[in-house]
C-alpha positions as CSV (number, residue, x, y, z in Angstrom):
1,M,60.5,171.8,-15.9
2,A,62.9,170.1,-17.6
3,A,63.4,167.5,-15.3
4,A,59.4,166.9,-15.2
5,A,59.3,166.3,-18.8
6,E,62.3,163.9,-18.7
7,A,60.3,162.1,-15.8
8,A,57.1,162.2,-17.9
9,A,58.8,160.7,-20.9
10,A,60.7,157.9,-19.1
11,G,57.1,156.9,-17.2
12,P,55.4,155.1,-20.0
13,L,58.9,153.0,-20.2
14,M,59.2,152.7,-16.3
15,R,55.8,151.4,-16.1
16,R,55.9,148.4,-18.8
17,Y,59.1,147.6,-17.1
18,E,58.3,147.2,-13.6
19,G,54.6,146.4,-13.7
20,T,53.2,147.4,-9.9
21,A,56.0,146.4,-7.7
22,Q,56.9,148.7,-5.5
23,G,58.7,148.7,-1.9
24,H,59.1,150.7,1.2
25,G,59.7,154.5,0.6
26,V,60.1,153.5,-2.8
27,A,59.0,156.0,-5.6
28,A,55.8,155.0,-7.3
29,D,57.5,154.2,-10.7
30,G,58.9,150.8,-9.3
31,W,62.1,150.0,-7.2
32,R,64.6,149.5,-9.7
33,V,64.6,153.1,-11.4
34,C,67.4,154.0,-13.4
35,L,68.2,150.2,-13.8
36,A,66.3,149.8,-16.6
37,H,67.5,151.0,-20.4
38,S,65.8,151.4,-23.5
39,F,67.8,150.3,-26.5
40,E,66.8,151.7,-29.9
41,E,70.5,151.2,-31.7
42,L,73.9,149.2,-31.0
43,R,75.5,150.3,-28.3
44,Q,79.6,151.2,-29.4
45,P,81.8,149.6,-27.2
46,Y,83.7,152.2,-24.5
47,G,87.3,153.8,-25.2
48,A,89.6,154.9,-23.1
49,G,88.6,158.4,-23.6
50,D,85.2,157.4,-22.1
51,V,86.3,156.9,-18.3
52,P,86.3,160.1,-16.3
53,V,89.5,161.1,-14.4
54,R,87.6,160.6,-11.1
55,D,86.9,157.2,-11.6
56,V,90.3,156.5,-12.5
57,L,91.4,158.5,-9.0
58,R,88.7,157.0,-7.1
59,H,90.2,153.3,-8.4
60,V,93.5,154.4,-7.7
61,G,92.4,154.9,-3.7
62,L,90.5,151.7,-3.8
63,A,94.1,150.0,-5.0
64,L,95.8,151.9,-1.8
65,R,93.4,150.7,0.5
66,Y,93.6,147.1,-0.3
67,F,97.4,147.3,-0.2
68,R,97.1,148.6,3.3
69,W,94.8,146.1,4.5
70,W,97.1,143.3,3.2
71,I,100.3,144.6,4.8
72,K,98.3,144.8,8.2
73,K,96.5,141.0,7.4
74,T,100.3,139.7,6.4
75,R,101.8,141.1,9.6
76,I,98.9,139.6,11.6
77,E,99.3,136.4,10.0
78,K,103.1,136.4,10.0
79,K,103.1,134.9,6.3
80,S,105.8,136.2,3.7
81,A,103.8,139.2,2.0
82,F,104.9,137.9,-1.7
83,I,103.7,134.5,-1.0
84,D,100.4,135.9,0.7
85,L,100.0,138.2,-2.4
86,L,100.2,134.9,-5.1
87,C,98.5,132.5,-2.6
88,A,95.5,134.1,-0.8
89,V,94.9,137.7,-2.3
90,P,91.2,138.4,-1.8
91,L,89.4,138.6,-5.0
92,Q,87.1,141.1,-5.9
93,Q,84.6,140.5,-8.7
94,I,82.3,143.5,-9.2
95,Y,78.6,142.1,-9.2
96,G,77.8,144.7,-12.5
97,Q,78.3,148.1,-13.4
98,E,75.1,149.2,-11.9
99,Y,75.1,147.2,-8.8
100,R,78.2,148.2,-6.6
101,M,78.7,145.1,-4.8
102,Y,82.0,142.6,-4.1
103,N,81.2,138.9,-4.8
104,T,77.5,138.8,-5.0
105,Y,77.5,135.1,-4.2
106,D,73.7,134.3,-5.2
107,V,75.3,135.3,-8.8
108,H,79.0,134.2,-8.1
109,F,77.1,130.6,-8.2
110,Y,76.7,130.5,-11.8
111,A,79.8,132.6,-12.5
112,S,82.2,130.7,-10.3
113,F,82.8,128.2,-13.4
114,A,85.0,130.4,-15.1
115,L,87.1,130.8,-11.9
116,V,87.1,127.0,-10.9
117,M,88.4,126.0,-14.5
118,L,90.5,128.6,-15.4
119,W,92.1,129.5,-12.0
120,P,91.1,127.1,-9.4
121,K,93.1,129.0,-7.0
122,L,91.3,132.3,-7.0
123,Q,87.9,130.6,-6.4
124,I,89.3,128.8,-3.7
125,S,90.6,131.7,-2.3
126,L,87.1,133.5,-2.7
127,Q,85.4,130.5,-0.6
128,Y,87.7,130.8,2.0
129,D,86.9,134.6,2.0
130,I,83.3,133.6,2.4
131,A,83.3,131.1,4.8
132,V,85.2,133.8,7.5
133,A,82.4,135.7,6.6
134,V,80.1,132.8,7.0
135,V,81.1,132.5,11.1
136,N,81.2,136.3,11.7
137,E,78.2,138.3,12.6
138,D,77.4,142.2,12.4
139,V,74.7,143.2,14.5
140,Q,74.2,146.5,13.5
141,P,70.5,147.2,12.6
142,R,69.4,148.1,8.9
143,Q,66.4,149.0,7.6
144,Y,65.4,146.7,4.2
145,L,63.7,148.9,1.5
146,I,61.2,146.4,0.4
147,C,59.6,145.1,3.6
148,G,60.8,148.3,5.8
149,Q,61.6,145.8,8.7
150,T,64.5,146.4,10.4
151,S,67.0,143.5,11.1
152,Q,70.9,143.1,11.7
153,V,73.1,143.3,8.8
154,K,74.8,139.8,9.3
155,V,73.2,137.1,11.2
156,K,76.3,133.9,12.3
157,N,76.5,130.9,10.5
158,V,74.7,132.4,7.6
159,V,76.1,133.1,4.1
160,P,76.5,136.7,3.2
161,H,75.0,138.4,0.2
162,D,77.8,140.0,-0.7
163,I,81.5,140.6,0.5
164,G,80.8,144.6,0.3
165,D,80.7,147.9,-1.4
166,P,83.8,148.9,-3.3
167,D,83.6,152.5,-1.1
168,D,83.1,151.1,2.2
169,E,85.2,148.1,3.6
170,P,84.9,144.7,1.7
171,W,85.5,141.8,3.9
172,Q,85.3,143.7,6.5
173,R,81.7,145.0,6.6
174,V,79.7,143.0,4.4
175,N,76.2,142.6,2.9
176,A,75.9,146.2,0.9
177,Y,72.8,144.6,-0.6
178,L,69.7,146.8,1.0
179,M,66.8,145.3,-0.8
180,H,65.9,142.4,1.4
181,D,67.2,140.7,4.6
182,T,69.4,137.8,2.8
183,A,69.4,136.2,6.2
184,D,66.1,134.9,5.5
185,W,67.2,133.7,1.8
186,K,66.8,130.0,0.6
187,D,69.5,129.9,-1.9
188,L,72.6,131.5,-0.6
189,N,73.8,128.6,1.9
190,L,72.7,126.0,-0.4
191,K,75.0,127.6,-3.2
192,F,77.9,127.7,-0.8
193,V,77.8,123.8,-0.3
194,L,77.1,122.9,-3.9
195,Q,80.1,125.0,-4.7
196,V,82.4,123.4,-2.2
197,Y,82.0,120.0,-3.2
198,R,82.3,121.4,-6.9
199,D,85.5,122.8,-6.0
200,Y,86.6,119.6,-4.2
201,Y,85.4,117.6,-7.1
202,L,87.6,119.2,-9.9
203,T,90.6,120.1,-8.0
204,R,90.8,117.2,-5.5
205,D,92.2,119.9,-3.0
206,S,91.3,117.4,0.2
207,L,93.0,120.4,2.7
208,Y,90.3,122.5,1.4
209,L,87.4,119.9,1.4
210,Q,88.4,119.5,5.2
211,D,88.5,123.5,6.1
212,M,85.3,123.9,4.4
213,W,83.4,120.6,6.0
214,P,82.5,122.5,9.2
215,V,81.1,125.5,7.4
216,C,78.9,123.1,5.2
217,Q,77.6,121.8,8.4
218,A,77.0,124.9,10.2
219,V,75.1,126.6,6.9
220,M,72.7,123.6,6.9
221,E,71.7,123.6,10.1
222,S,70.8,127.2,9.6
223,E,68.9,126.0,6.5
224,L,66.8,123.2,8.0
225,K,64.7,126.0,9.9
226,F,63.0,127.0,6.9
227,D,61.6,122.7,6.9
228,T,58.8,123.9,8.6
229,D,56.4,121.1,8.0
230,N,59.2,118.6,8.9
231,D,58.8,116.9,5.6
232,G,62.8,117.2,4.2
233,L,62.0,120.0,1.8
234,I,62.1,123.4,2.5
235,E,59.7,126.2,1.8
236,N,60.1,129.8,0.7
237,S,58.6,132.2,3.0
238,G,56.0,134.4,0.5
239,F,58.8,137.0,-0.8
240,A,60.9,137.1,-3.1
241,D,63.7,135.3,-1.2
242,Q,66.3,134.0,-3.3
243,T,68.5,135.4,-6.2
244,Y,65.4,136.2,-8.4
245,D,64.8,139.0,-6.0
246,A,61.7,140.4,-7.6
247,W,59.9,137.4,-8.1
248,V,57.5,136.1,-5.0
249,V,57.4,132.6,-4.1
250,H,55.3,130.8,-1.7
251,G,56.3,127.2,-0.1
252,A,58.2,124.7,-2.1
253,S,59.7,125.6,-5.1
254,A,61.2,124.4,-7.7
255,Y,64.6,126.4,-8.0
256,C,64.8,126.4,-4.1
257,G,63.7,123.0,-3.4
258,G,65.8,121.9,-5.9
259,L,69.0,123.5,-4.8
260,W,68.2,122.0,-1.3
261,L,68.1,118.4,-2.3
262,A,71.2,118.8,-4.5
263,A,72.8,120.4,-1.9
264,L,71.8,117.5,0.4
265,C,73.0,115.2,-2.0
266,V,76.4,116.9,-1.9
267,M,76.3,116.6,2.0
268,C,76.2,112.7,1.8
269,K,79.0,112.9,-0.7
270,M,81.1,115.2,1.3
271,A,80.7,113.3,4.0
272,E,81.4,110.0,2.8
273,V,84.5,110.6,1.4
274,L,85.6,112.5,5.1
275,G,84.3,109.3,6.6
276,D,81.4,110.7,8.5
277,T,79.0,107.9,8.7
278,E,77.2,110.1,11.3
279,T,76.6,113.2,9.5
280,Q,76.2,110.7,6.1
281,Q,72.8,109.1,7.6
282,K,71.6,112.1,9.0
283,Y,71.5,113.8,5.4
284,L,70.5,110.9,3.5
285,D,67.4,110.8,5.6
286,I,66.6,114.3,5.1
287,L,67.1,113.8,1.1
288,N,65.1,110.7,1.1
289,K,61.9,112.6,2.8
290,G,62.9,115.6,0.9
291,K,62.5,113.8,-2.7
292,E,59.2,112.2,-2.0
293,A,57.9,115.8,-0.6
294,F,59.3,117.4,-3.9
295,E,58.2,114.8,-6.2
296,R,54.6,114.8,-4.8
297,M,54.0,118.5,-4.5
298,L,55.8,120.2,-7.8
299,W,55.9,117.8,-10.5
300,N,53.0,118.1,-12.6
301,G,53.5,115.0,-15.2
302,T,55.7,117.3,-17.6
303,Y,57.9,119.7,-15.4
304,Y,58.1,120.8,-11.9
305,N,55.9,123.9,-10.9
306,Y,57.2,127.3,-10.0
307,D,56.0,126.6,-6.4
308,S,53.4,125.0,-4.6
309,S,51.0,127.6,-3.7
310,G,48.3,126.7,-6.2
311,S,48.5,130.4,-7.2
312,Y,47.4,131.8,-10.7
313,T,51.6,131.8,-11.4
314,S,52.4,128.6,-9.5
315,K,52.2,126.6,-13.0
316,S,54.6,129.2,-14.8
317,I,57.4,126.9,-16.6
318,M,60.8,128.5,-14.9
319,S,63.6,128.2,-16.7
320,D,65.7,127.6,-14.1
321,Q,63.9,124.5,-12.5
322,C,66.7,122.3,-13.0
323,A,69.6,124.2,-11.4
324,G,69.8,121.3,-8.8
325,Q,70.7,119.1,-11.7
326,W,72.9,121.4,-13.5
327,F,75.2,121.5,-10.4
328,L,74.8,117.6,-9.5
329,G,76.0,117.1,-13.0
330,A,78.9,119.6,-12.6
331,C,79.7,117.3,-10.0
332,G,79.7,114.1,-11.7
333,L,76.7,113.1,-9.2
334,G,72.7,113.4,-10.3
335,Q,72.8,109.6,-11.6
336,G,73.3,105.9,-10.0
337,E,73.4,105.7,-6.7
338,F,73.7,109.8,-6.3
339,E,70.2,110.1,-8.5
340,V,68.1,112.8,-7.1
341,F,65.6,113.8,-9.7
342,P,64.0,110.9,-11.9
343,K,66.0,111.3,-15.2
344,S,62.9,111.0,-17.2
345,H,61.5,114.3,-15.1
346,I,64.7,115.9,-16.0
347,V,64.7,115.3,-19.6
348,S,60.8,116.2,-19.6
349,A,61.4,119.3,-17.9
350,L,64.2,120.1,-20.4
351,K,62.3,119.4,-23.4
352,T,59.4,121.6,-21.9
353,I,61.1,124.7,-21.2
354,F,63.2,124.4,-24.7
355,E,59.4,124.1,-26.5
356,K,57.7,127.1,-24.6
357,N,60.5,129.2,-22.7
358,V,62.7,129.1,-26.1
359,L,60.6,128.4,-29.0
360,S,57.9,130.4,-28.0
361,F,59.6,133.1,-27.1
362,A,60.7,136.1,-29.8
363,G,60.5,133.3,-32.4
364,G,62.9,131.2,-30.8
365,T,65.8,133.8,-31.4
366,M,66.4,135.4,-28.0
367,G,67.1,132.2,-25.5
368,A,64.9,131.4,-22.7
369,V,62.4,133.5,-20.8
370,N,62.6,133.4,-17.2
371,G,58.9,132.5,-16.7
372,M,56.4,131.3,-19.3
373,R,52.9,130.3,-18.8
374,P,51.6,127.0,-19.6
375,D,49.5,128.6,-22.3
376,G,52.7,129.8,-24.4
377,M,52.5,133.5,-22.7
378,P,55.6,134.9,-20.9
379,D,54.6,134.8,-17.3
380,T,54.4,139.0,-16.5
381,S,53.7,138.7,-12.7
382,S,57.2,140.2,-12.1
383,V,59.9,142.2,-13.9
384,Q,62.0,139.3,-13.4
385,S,60.1,136.2,-14.6
386,N,59.7,138.2,-18.0
387,E,63.0,139.0,-18.6
388,V,66.0,136.6,-20.3
389,W,68.8,136.1,-18.0
390,I,71.7,135.4,-20.0
391,G,73.7,133.3,-17.2
392,V,70.5,131.1,-16.5
393,V,70.1,130.5,-20.5
394,Y,74.0,129.7,-20.5
395,S,73.2,126.7,-17.3
396,L,70.1,125.6,-19.1
397,A,72.1,125.1,-21.6
398,A,74.8,123.4,-20.2
399,T,72.0,121.0,-18.1
400,M,70.9,120.2,-21.7
401,I,74.3,118.9,-23.2
402,Q,74.5,117.0,-19.8
403,E,71.2,115.0,-20.4
404,G,72.2,114.5,-24.0
405,M,70.4,117.4,-25.6
406,V,73.1,119.0,-27.3
407,E,71.5,120.4,-30.1
408,E,68.7,122.2,-27.9
409,G,71.3,123.2,-25.6
410,F,73.4,124.6,-28.5
411,R,70.2,126.3,-30.1
412,T,69.3,127.8,-26.5
413,A,72.4,129.6,-26.0
414,E,72.7,130.9,-29.1
415,G,69.7,132.9,-29.0
416,C,71.7,135.1,-26.2
417,Y,75.1,135.0,-28.2
418,R,73.4,136.6,-31.4
419,T,71.2,138.9,-29.5
420,V,73.7,140.3,-27.2
421,W,76.5,140.2,-29.8
422,E,74.9,140.8,-33.1
423,R,71.6,142.7,-32.5
424,L,72.6,144.9,-29.3
425,G,76.3,145.5,-29.9
426,M,77.3,145.0,-26.4
427,A,79.9,142.4,-26.7
428,F,82.3,142.9,-23.9
429,Q,79.4,144.3,-21.8
430,T,77.2,141.4,-21.6
431,P,74.2,142.7,-19.3
432,E,72.4,140.6,-16.4
433,A,69.1,140.5,-18.5
434,Y,67.3,141.9,-21.1
435,R,63.5,141.5,-22.9
436,E,61.9,141.0,-25.7
437,K,61.6,144.2,-26.9
438,K,63.7,147.7,-26.0
439,V,64.8,147.0,-22.6
440,Y,67.9,145.5,-20.7
441,R,69.6,145.8,-17.6
442,S,72.9,146.1,-15.7
443,L,75.7,145.9,-18.1
444,A,79.0,143.9,-17.6
445,Y,77.3,141.7,-15.6
446,M,79.4,138.6,-14.1
447,R,76.7,135.6,-14.3
448,P,77.0,135.0,-18.0
449,L,80.4,133.6,-16.8
450,S,78.6,130.3,-16.8
451,I,79.1,129.7,-20.0
452,W,82.2,128.0,-18.7
453,S,79.8,125.1,-17.0
454,M,79.0,124.5,-20.9
455,Q,82.5,123.7,-21.9
456,L,82.9,121.8,-18.9
457,A,79.5,119.6,-20.1
458,L,80.9,119.0,-23.5
459,E,84.6,118.1,-22.1
460,R,82.9,115.6,-20.0
461,R,80.4,114.1,-22.8
462,A,83.6,113.9,-25.3
463,G,85.1,111.8,-22.6
464,R,88.0,114.6,-21.8
465,A,86.5,116.1,-18.6
466,P,89.9,118.6,-17.4
467,A,91.7,116.5,-14.7
468,P,91.9,117.6,-11.3
469,A,94.2,120.6,-11.0
470,Q,97.2,119.8,-9.2
471,L,97.2,122.5,-6.6
472,P,99.8,122.3,-3.7
473,Q,99.1,120.4,-0.8
474,G,99.9,122.0,3.0
475,P,99.3,125.0,4.8
476,T,99.2,127.5,1.6
477,H,95.5,128.3,2.1
478,P,93.9,131.5,3.3
């Protein structure tokens, strides 16, 4: 009886939060049950006494398991254990308190700025781990929750969603994520390529670039199959096949299409650096076709449409539509010879996002909502279109700063800062998302580390971008 009463009380909140989204074999009140939380008052920070002893013991066990793996690894590779510990310790970034996966790569794309700017060798170590996972496969069958289809756990030459579950065998068994078959996601491969060049640009580690180049070529070849009409632009497949894993997208899209064009651009740049003229020309030809298709299919004169489906939501204003330009700007590209998106279009899109997604949402005090309809109402077609993602807001603010909209960038980021730190009292428990009223999701999320891209944009704008880190050259990489 008590359980029934509790379920009845939670029902209205869950229905309001989840809408009608359901999946294969999932309860009727939504596929993210237990991941939405109501807030009525400020949360108090955790103290040492709030951590159960069983959790401490569990993490001690995980540490012992890691050291066992590390000793075995150093023996096989005939390395000094001490040097290996310093230079090649696998980095474990937990997705968030409620999504138990390590190094979730679609989210690390945003968070990686903290690593590459503060501890570049950690970022490079993580990239080597991902590269190893790319070329491996796991043919074990698995049924995925949303579609109910069965596919193998990991496909060769595809970037994994994550490096594994802390309670399983991370690095050895990857892709703990069960919602979708991420071999068909459109963003993961592109985010690997973009990070490789960004890391090289900031560190000038030529050995790293040489090591990653064949992996970049492999994942881009895998990605080419998503260009179903050979127009140089990939298409989404009619489900939530990217980091917005509850927001369906059909056909060409601003988010994945923009990342694709940005990845093509950095492939051309990496090929130029490495002297691979044949590959450079190959991707330049695809890029030129893709740019024309992207502008023709998605630009509406003011901003880039969410997708090209022509549906009711296709004209939604996505706050993350300039993600490709954001990363190009962080890499010193996106202009001149390497301009991918017309500057006037980027500035127009950013101004539209600021007017609609920021100022027209919650009185301009909570950051940018992910999706906004042209009429100034939030896009409620999915759970995620109606949320504010803090990490996306900080990357949006960085893009504004890169394009000279400094005041707008800080106004956009300020909404998240004041909401999280002052209104919700979450401080060092920054969540992935919140909505205008009463709901937040996934505490201690890593995507908001994208705030370091704002720092990079400000330093570059001030003419004092960080000097390339002096990393040791030679056989020091994993």
